[in-house]
C-alpha positions as CSV (number, residue, x, y, z in Angstrom):
1,M,-6.4,-84.7,147.7
2,R,-7.1,-81.0,148.3
3,A,-4.9,-78.5,147.0
4,I,-6.2,-75.1,146.9
5,K,-4.1,-72.5,145.1
6,M,-2.4,-69.9,146.3
7,V,-1.9,-66.4,145.3
8,D,0.2,-66.4,142.1
9,R,1.9,-63.0,142.5
10,I,4.0,-61.9,145.0
11,D,2.8,-58.2,146.8
12,Q,5.5,-56.2,145.2
13,H,4.6,-52.9,146.7
14,R,5.2,-54.8,150.2
15,R,8.8,-56.3,149.2
16,R,9.1,-52.9,148.1
17,F,9.0,-51.0,151.4
18,L,10.4,-53.5,153.4
19,G,13.6,-54.1,150.6
20,T,14.5,-50.3,151.0
21,A,14.6,-50.5,154.9
22,A,16.1,-54.2,154.7
23,L,18.9,-53.3,152.5
24,A,21.4,-51.4,154.2
25,A,21.3,-54.7,157.1
26,A,21.7,-56.9,154.1
27,T,24.9,-55.0,152.6
28,Q,26.7,-54.5,156.3
29,L,26.8,-58.6,155.9
30,G,28.6,-59.0,152.7
31,M,25.0,-60.2,151.0
32,V,24.8,-57.5,148.5
33,G,27.0,-56.5,145.8
34,P,28.5,-53.2,145.0
35,A,26.3,-52.3,142.5
36,A,23.5,-53.5,144.4
37,A,24.0,-51.2,147.7
38,Q,24.7,-47.9,145.7
39,S,21.2,-48.4,144.2
40,S,18.2,-46.3,146.1
41,S,15.5,-49.2,145.0
42,A,15.5,-52.3,146.7
43,N,13.6,-53.8,143.9
44,T,16.6,-52.8,141.1
45,A,19.3,-54.1,143.8
46,A,17.3,-57.7,143.8
47,A,16.7,-57.5,140.1
48,A,20.6,-57.2,140.0
49,M,21.2,-60.6,141.6
50,K,21.7,-63.1,139.1
51,P,22.4,-66.8,139.8
52,G,26.5,-66.6,140.5
53,T,26.5,-62.8,141.4
54,Q,26.9,-63.5,145.1
55,T,30.3,-65.7,146.4
56,S,30.3,-65.3,149.8
57,F,28.3,-64.8,153.5
58,G,30.8,-62.9,155.1
59,S,31.7,-64.4,158.9
60,L,29.9,-66.8,159.7
61,K,27.9,-67.2,163.5
62,Q,28.6,-70.1,165.6
63,I,25.8,-71.5,168.7
64,D,25.4,-74.6,170.7
65,A,22.3,-76.0,169.8
66,G,21.3,-80.0,170.8
67,V,24.3,-82.2,170.4
68,L,26.0,-79.3,168.0
69,N,27.6,-76.5,168.0
70,V,26.1,-74.9,164.6
71,G,27.7,-73.1,162.2
72,Y,25.4,-70.7,160.4
73,A,25.1,-67.4,157.9
74,E,22.4,-64.8,158.7
75,A,21.5,-62.3,156.5
76,G,18.5,-59.5,157.1
77,P,17.1,-57.9,160.1
78,A,17.4,-59.4,163.3
79,D,13.8,-58.7,164.2
80,G,12.5,-59.0,160.7
81,P,10.3,-62.7,160.0
82,A,12.8,-65.9,160.2
83,V,13.3,-68.2,157.7
84,L,15.4,-71.3,157.5
85,L,17.1,-72.5,154.5
86,L,18.1,-75.9,154.5
87,H,20.9,-77.7,152.4
88,G,21.2,-80.9,151.4
89,W,24.0,-83.7,150.2
90,P,26.4,-83.1,148.7
91,Y,25.9,-79.3,148.6
92,D,26.5,-76.7,151.4
93,I,24.9,-73.8,152.3
94,H,26.4,-71.6,149.5
95,S,23.2,-73.2,147.9
96,Y,21.6,-70.0,149.3
97,V,23.9,-67.5,148.5
98,D,21.8,-65.8,146.0
99,V,18.8,-66.6,148.1
100,A,19.4,-64.7,151.4
101,P,20.4,-61.0,149.6
102,L,16.9,-61.6,148.0
103,L,15.2,-62.1,151.2
104,A,17.1,-60.1,153.7
105,S,16.1,-57.0,150.9
106,A,12.7,-57.6,151.4
107,G,13.2,-57.7,155.2
108,Y,13.2,-61.0,156.2
109,R,15.6,-63.1,158.7
110,A,17.3,-65.3,156.6
111,I,19.3,-68.2,158.4
112,I,21.6,-71.0,157.1
113,P,22.9,-73.6,158.8
114,Y,25.5,-75.8,158.4
115,L,23.8,-79.7,158.7
116,R,25.3,-81.8,160.8
117,G,28.9,-83.3,159.1
118,Y,29.2,-80.4,157.2
119,G,31.1,-77.0,157.3
120,A,31.7,-75.3,160.5
121,T,28.9,-77.5,162.5
122,R,30.8,-80.1,164.8
123,F,29.4,-82.4,167.3
124,L,29.8,-81.2,171.4
125,S,30.8,-84.7,172.3
126,G,33.3,-87.2,170.9
127,D,30.7,-89.9,172.5
128,T,27.7,-89.1,170.2
129,I,26.6,-91.4,167.3
130,R,27.6,-89.5,163.9
131,N,24.0,-90.5,163.2
132,G,22.4,-89.3,159.6
133,Q,18.4,-90.6,160.1
134,Q,16.3,-88.2,159.4
135,A,14.8,-87.9,162.4
136,A,18.0,-87.0,164.1
137,L,18.1,-84.3,161.3
138,A,15.0,-82.6,162.3
139,V,15.6,-82.6,165.7
140,D,18.9,-80.9,165.0
141,V,16.9,-77.9,163.6
142,T,14.6,-77.6,166.4
143,A,17.2,-77.4,168.8
144,L,18.8,-74.5,166.5
145,M,15.4,-72.5,167.0
146,D,15.2,-72.9,170.7
147,A,18.7,-71.9,170.7
148,L,17.9,-68.5,168.5
149,K,14.5,-68.3,170.4
150,I,12.7,-68.5,167.4
151,E,9.4,-69.9,168.2
152,K,8.4,-70.1,164.5
153,A,9.6,-69.6,161.4
154,V,9.3,-70.6,157.7
155,L,11.2,-73.5,156.5
156,A,12.7,-74.1,153.2
157,G,14.6,-76.9,151.6
158,Y,16.1,-79.6,149.0
159,D,17.4,-82.9,149.0
160,W,18.0,-83.3,152.9
161,G,16.7,-79.9,153.8
162,A,13.8,-80.4,152.0
163,R,13.5,-84.0,154.2
164,T,14.3,-82.3,157.0
165,A,11.8,-79.5,156.9
166,D,9.2,-81.5,155.8
167,I,9.6,-83.3,159.1
168,I,9.4,-80.3,161.3
169,A,5.9,-78.9,159.2
170,A,4.4,-82.6,159.7
171,L,5.4,-83.2,163.4
172,W,5.9,-79.9,165.0
173,P,3.8,-77.5,163.1
174,E,3.5,-74.8,165.7
175,R,7.1,-74.4,164.9
176,C,6.7,-74.1,161.2
177,K,4.9,-70.9,160.0
178,A,5.1,-72.3,156.1
179,L,7.1,-74.7,153.8
180,V,8.8,-74.6,150.6
181,S,9.8,-77.9,150.0
182,V,11.5,-79.1,146.2
183,S,10.9,-82.4,145.1
184,G,7.8,-82.2,147.6
185,Y,7.3,-84.6,150.6
186,L,10.5,-86.6,151.3
187,I,9.7,-88.4,154.4
188,G,10.8,-91.7,154.3
189,S,10.9,-95.1,156.5
190,Q,13.4,-97.7,156.8
191,E,9.9,-100.3,155.9
192,A,8.9,-98.2,152.8
193,N,12.4,-98.2,151.9
194,K,12.1,-102.4,151.8
195,M,10.1,-102.1,148.8
196,P,11.8,-103.2,145.3
197,L,11.8,-100.8,142.7
198,P,11.7,-101.5,139.2
199,P,15.2,-101.6,137.5
200,K,15.5,-98.0,135.9
201,A,14.4,-96.5,139.3
202,E,17.2,-98.7,141.4
203,L,19.7,-97.2,138.5
204,E,19.1,-93.9,140.2
205,W,20.2,-94.8,143.5
206,W,23.3,-96.4,142.5
207,Y,24.9,-94.1,145.1
208,Q,23.3,-95.5,147.9
209,Y,24.1,-99.3,147.1
210,Y,27.8,-98.2,147.0
211,F,27.4,-96.8,150.0
212,A,25.8,-99.8,151.6
213,T,29.3,-101.7,151.1
214,E,32.5,-101.7,153.5
215,R,34.8,-100.6,150.6
216,V,32.7,-97.1,150.7
217,R,34.2,-95.9,153.6
218,A,38.2,-95.3,152.4
219,G,36.6,-94.4,148.8
220,Y,34.3,-92.1,149.8
221,E,37.1,-90.2,152.6
222,K,39.5,-90.5,149.5
223,Y,37.3,-89.3,146.8
224,R,34.7,-87.5,148.7
225,R,35.2,-84.1,145.9
226,E,35.2,-86.1,142.9
227,F,32.5,-88.2,144.3
228,A,30.3,-84.7,145.1
229,K,31.5,-83.2,141.4
230,L,29.9,-86.4,139.8
231,I,26.3,-85.9,141.9
232,W,26.4,-82.2,141.0
233,Q,27.0,-83.2,137.3
234,L,24.1,-86.2,137.2
235,A,22.2,-84.1,138.8
236,S,21.8,-80.9,137.2
237,P,22.6,-82.2,134.1
238,K,22.3,-78.5,132.1
239,W,24.0,-76.3,135.3
240,E,27.1,-74.7,133.9
241,F,29.1,-74.5,137.3
242,D,32.3,-73.5,137.4
243,D,35.0,-74.4,139.4
244,A,35.1,-72.0,141.9
245,T,31.6,-72.7,142.7
246,F,32.3,-76.0,143.3
247,A,35.1,-75.6,145.4
248,R,32.8,-73.3,147.8
249,S,30.8,-75.8,148.7
250,A,33.4,-78.6,148.5
251,A,35.3,-77.2,151.4
252,A,32.3,-77.9,153.5
253,F,33.0,-81.9,152.8
254,D,36.2,-81.6,154.9
255,N,34.5,-81.8,158.1
256,P,35.4,-84.5,159.9
257,D,32.6,-85.9,160.5
258,H,31.1,-85.8,157.0
259,V,32.0,-89.2,156.0
260,G,30.4,-91.0,159.5
261,V,27.2,-88.9,159.0
262,V,26.6,-89.5,155.0
263,I,27.3,-93.4,155.4
264,H,25.0,-93.8,158.7
265,N,22.4,-91.7,156.5
266,Y,21.8,-93.8,153.5
267,R,22.7,-97.1,155.2
268,W,19.9,-96.4,157.9
269,R,17.9,-96.0,155.0
270,L,18.4,-99.4,154.0
271,G,17.9,-100.9,157.0
272,L,21.6,-101.5,157.4
273,V,22.3,-100.0,160.9
274,E,20.1,-99.1,163.9
275,G,19.2,-95.4,164.5
276,E,19.4,-94.2,168.1
277,P,16.6,-95.0,170.6
278,Q,15.7,-91.7,171.4
279,Y,14.1,-91.3,167.8
280,D,12.1,-94.1,167.6
281,D,9.3,-92.9,168.4
282,L,9.5,-90.0,165.7
283,E,10.4,-92.7,163.6
284,R,7.2,-94.4,163.8
285,R,4.9,-91.4,163.8
286,L,6.8,-90.5,160.5
287,A,6.2,-94.1,159.3
288,A,2.9,-93.3,159.0
289,F,3.9,-90.2,156.8
290,P,1.6,-88.0,158.6
291,A,0.1,-85.6,156.3
292,I,1.3,-81.7,156.3
293,A,-1.1,-79.1,156.9
294,V,1.1,-75.8,157.0
295,P,0.4,-73.4,153.7
296,T,2.9,-75.0,151.2
297,I,4.7,-74.4,147.6
298,T,6.5,-77.4,146.2
299,L,9.2,-76.6,143.2
300,E,10.4,-78.6,141.0
301,G,13.6,-78.1,138.4
302,D,12.5,-79.3,134.7
303,A,16.2,-81.2,134.4
304,N,16.4,-82.2,137.7
305,G,18.1,-85.6,137.1
306,A,18.2,-87.3,140.7
307,P,15.9,-89.1,141.8
308,H,12.6,-87.8,142.8
309,P,9.0,-88.6,142.9
310,D,6.4,-86.8,140.7
311,P,4.4,-84.0,142.1
312,G,1.0,-85.9,141.3
313,V,1.5,-88.8,143.8
314,Y,2.7,-86.7,146.6
315,A,0.0,-83.6,146.7
316,K,-2.7,-85.6,148.8
317,N,0.3,-85.6,151.5
318,F,-0.3,-81.8,151.9
319,T,-3.7,-80.7,153.0
320,G,-3.5,-76.9,153.8
321,R,-3.0,-74.2,151.4
322,Y,-0.8,-75.7,148.5
323,A,0.4,-75.1,145.1
324,H,2.7,-76.6,143.2
325,R,5.5,-75.3,140.1
326,T,8.0,-76.9,137.9
327,I,10.8,-74.1,137.2
328,A,11.4,-74.2,133.5
329,G,15.3,-73.2,132.0
330,G,17.2,-76.6,132.4
331,I,16.6,-76.4,136.0
332,G,18.1,-79.3,137.5
333,H,18.6,-80.6,141.7
334,N,20.2,-77.7,143.2
335,L,17.4,-75.6,142.8
336,P,18.1,-72.3,145.2
337,Q,21.7,-72.1,143.5
338,E,20.4,-72.6,139.8
339,A,17.1,-70.4,139.8
340,P,17.5,-68.4,143.1
341,R,15.0,-65.9,142.3
342,A,11.9,-68.8,142.0
343,F,13.1,-69.7,145.4
344,A,13.1,-66.3,146.8
345,D,9.7,-65.6,145.3
346,A,7.9,-69.1,146.6
347,V,9.6,-68.7,150.3
348,M,8.1,-65.0,150.5
349,E,5.2,-65.6,148.9
350,V,4.2,-69.1,150.9
351,A,5.2,-66.6,154.1
352,Q,2.5,-63.9,153.4
353,S,0.1,-66.7,153.1
C-alpha cells in the first residue's frame, strides 16, 4: 500500500483570484444567493454558503450523449477546469446544489448530470435495455464528456456516482485528471458479490434483497418516494433535512425509467439478471479490481448509516497521490449535500495536485 499525503491546505490566494472573476458567472446561472452576489469578495460569498442555502440550479441543459439525452446543470465559466459531479441513489443532482456555487466561485466549470433513470435524462430509444450495471453508467459519463468536448475532468461522486467515477479513473485514466470518491473504492463484480457476508452486514443490504423479489416492481413503483425517504433517514441518521429538500430530489424519481434502472442495478449485482454484451469486456476488467493511479482524495462521513467499506481496506487500491479524510459533525451518506464545503475543498485540492 502506498499512500502519499496530499497538501492539507487549499491555495487560498488562487481561489480568491479565480473566485472574484467567476462570481458574476455563477450569479447569472442562479447559483449564488443575493447576499453573496452583492459581496465584493468571493471568499466572503463562499463563506456565506451554508448547507441548504441554495435551492435551485436555475435552467437545466440537455444534450444527446451515447444512448441518452442527458439533462444536466452547469455552473462556472465555460473555459474553467471541468469538474463532473455525480449523484447516487436515491438522490439526484440537488446533492450538489451547494457544492456547485463554491466551485464556480473558484473558477471551475461544474457539470452535474442526472444519471440514467433520473430527472430530465431520457433514453433515446425505447428499445434500449433499462440497464443499471456499473459499466453502463460509466460509459454514459464518458459519452457525456465526448458530447461536451471535455477531454479530461476532475470526477467526484458518492454512492452510484462514486462507483462510476472510480471506474472511469481505473479504466480510462486519460479522461480523469483527479478523483474525489466518497466511501473510497466501490468497484464491484458479480463474482465477488456471490460471497456471503456475516448476518449483521447482510442486514444492512436489506433493500438489495427486496429489489430481488418479483413483488418489488409494484412496491417500488407505488412507494418510490416513501422508500427513498426511508433510505435517506437510515443512511444519514443525523441529517435533519426538511420536506422541501426531500421533495426537490424526489421529483427526479418520477422519471419513467427510474424503477427499471434501479431494479436492474441491484439484481445485476447479485447475478440475477444479465448485463448487455457490449459491456462484457469492461466487466471482466473491473472484476480484476484495477488500481486507480490518478490523484485521489477519499471522504467518509462520521455518521454514514449506509453499508460502506473501512478506509483501511481500500487504501491499497489507490496507487497514486492519495489522502483520506473522515468528515466529522454527524455527516451521513449524502456527504456533498450534508458537508458541501468539505466536499468542494477536496475537489479543489485534488484538482491542483
